[in-house]
C-alpha positions in Angstrom: -4.8 44.0 34.9 -3.1 44.2 38.3 0.2 45.2 36.6 -1.6 48.1 34.9 -3.1 49.3 38.1 0.3 49.1 39.9 1.9 51.0 37.0 -0.7 53.7 37.1 -0.3 54.1 40.9 3.5 54.2 40.6 3.3 56.8 37.8 0.9 59.0 39.9 3.1 58.7 43.0 6.3 59.4 41.0 4.7 62.5 39.4 3.9 63.9 42.9 7.3 63.0 44.4 9.6 64.1 41.6 7.6 67.0 40.2 10.0 67.8 37.4 12.6 65.0 36.9 14.9 67.0 34.7 15.6 70.6 33.9 14.1 70.8 30.5 13.2 73.2 27.8 9.8 74.9 28.3 8.3 73.3 25.2 9.0 69.8 26.4 6.6 68.3 28.9 8.2 66.5 31.8 6.8 63.1 32.7 6.9 60.8 35.6 10.1 58.8 36.3 9.9 55.4 37.8 13.3 55.3 39.6 15.8 57.5 41.2 18.9 56.9 43.3 17.7 58.9 46.2 14.5 57.0 46.4 13.9 53.3 46.5 12.4 51.7 43.4 8.7 51.2 44.5 8.6 47.7 43.0 11.8 46.2 44.3 13.5 48.4 47.1 16.6 48.7 44.8 18.3 52.1 44.5 19.1 52.8 40.9 21.9 55.1 39.8 20.2 55.9 36.5 16.9 57.6 35.8 15.0 57.1 32.5 12.5 59.7 31.3 10.2 60.1 28.3 9.1 63.6 27.1 7.1 65.0 24.2 6.6 68.5 23.0 2.8 68.3 23.7 0.4 65.9 25.2 -2.2 65.8 22.4 -1.6 64.9 18.7 -3.9 64.9 15.7 -4.6 61.5 14.1 -1.9 60.9 11.4 0.5 63.5 13.0 4.1 62.4 13.5 4.8 61.8 17.2 8.3 62.7 18.4 9.3 61.6 21.9 12.6 62.0 23.6 14.2 59.3 25.8 16.6 60.7 28.4 18.9 58.7 30.6 20.4 60.6 33.6 23.2 59.5 36.0 21.8 60.4 39.5 24.7 58.7 41.3 27.7 60.4 42.8 30.1 58.7 40.4 30.8 58.5 36.7 29.1 55.5 35.0 29.9 53.7 31.8 26.7 53.0 30.0 25.2 51.8 26.7 24.0 54.1 24.0 20.2 54.6 23.8 19.7 52.3 20.8 17.9 49.0 20.1 20.7 47.1 21.8 20.1 48.7 25.2 16.5 50.0 25.2 13.2 48.2 25.1 10.0 50.1 24.2 6.4 49.1 24.0 4.9 51.7 21.7 1.1 51.1 22.1 1.6 47.3 21.7 4.4 47.4 19.2 7.7 46.3 20.7 11.0 47.8 19.7 14.5 47.0 21.0 15.8 44.4 23.4 15.2 43.7 27.1 18.8 42.5 27.6 21.5 45.1 26.9 24.3 44.0 24.6 27.2 45.6 22.8 29.8 47.9 24.1 29.4 50.4 26.9 30.8 53.3 25.1 29.3 56.4 26.9 30.7 57.8 30.2 28.1 59.8 32.1 29.4 62.1 34.9 27.2 62.6 37.9 24.1 64.6 36.8 24.9 64.2 33.1 22.3 62.8 30.6 22.2 61.3 27.1 19.2 61.8 24.9 17.7 60.2 21.8 14.6 61.2 19.8 12.2 58.7 18.4 9.5 59.2 15.8 6.2 57.3 15.6 4.1 57.6 12.4 0.8 56.0 11.2 -1.2 56.7 14.4 -4.6 57.3 12.8 -7.1 56.1 15.4 -8.2 58.7 18.1 -7.8 57.6 21.8 -5.0 57.0 24.3 -1.6 56.1 22.9 0.9 54.6 25.4 4.6 54.5 25.3 6.7 52.7 27.9 10.5 52.1 27.8 13.1 50.4 29.9 16.8 50.6 29.8 18.6 47.3 29.8 21.2 48.2 32.5 20.0 47.9 36.0 20.7 46.4 39.4 19.5 42.9 40.4 17.3 42.7 37.3 15.6 46.0 38.1 16.0 48.5 35.2 15.2 52.2 34.9 11.7 52.6 33.3 9.5 55.4 32.2 6.0 55.7 30.6 3.8 58.3 29.0 0.3 58.4 27.7 -0.6 60.7 24.8 -4.0 61.7 23.5 -4.7 61.2 19.8 -7.6 63.3 18.5 -9.5 63.5 15.2 -8.1 65.9 12.6 
C-alpha cells in the first residue's frame, strides 16, 4: 500500500515538474516520467542518463477495444549511449497485474543513442472487457546502482 502511495506521489510530482517529457505528436498524450538526468531520481538520489515514457493516443478506451501504448526511451545525457532494444530481454512491464519481459537486461546492446535521441516500440493489449482503471507500468533493465528508468500510466476502460 505504501509503495502505491509513493508511486502516486512521484507521478503527480513528475507531471508538474516535467510538464511534457518529450516532443510528441498532438494525438499522443504525454505522461509522467519517473527519472531524468537533470533531476535526481526521487526514490534513490541517482541521476539517470535515460528517461522512459509511456504514451497512448487517448486516455479512455471502450471495453474490448485494443489498447496501443508506446514505450519511449530517451538519452538525456550529454554523451552517446549504447543500449538494449526495447524488447522482452530489456523491458519489464506490469500490465494491470500481468507481467511481461524481464527485470534483468540481457542480450546484446545493439542500439547507439546520441544525446537527445529516442527509440520507440508500440505494444498492443487486447481482451480488456471490464470497465474501470487499467494500469500499465514499465521499467527498463539498464540503470545505475540498481535504479532503472520507469514510467507508468493509468487508462480508463468504459462500457461499450
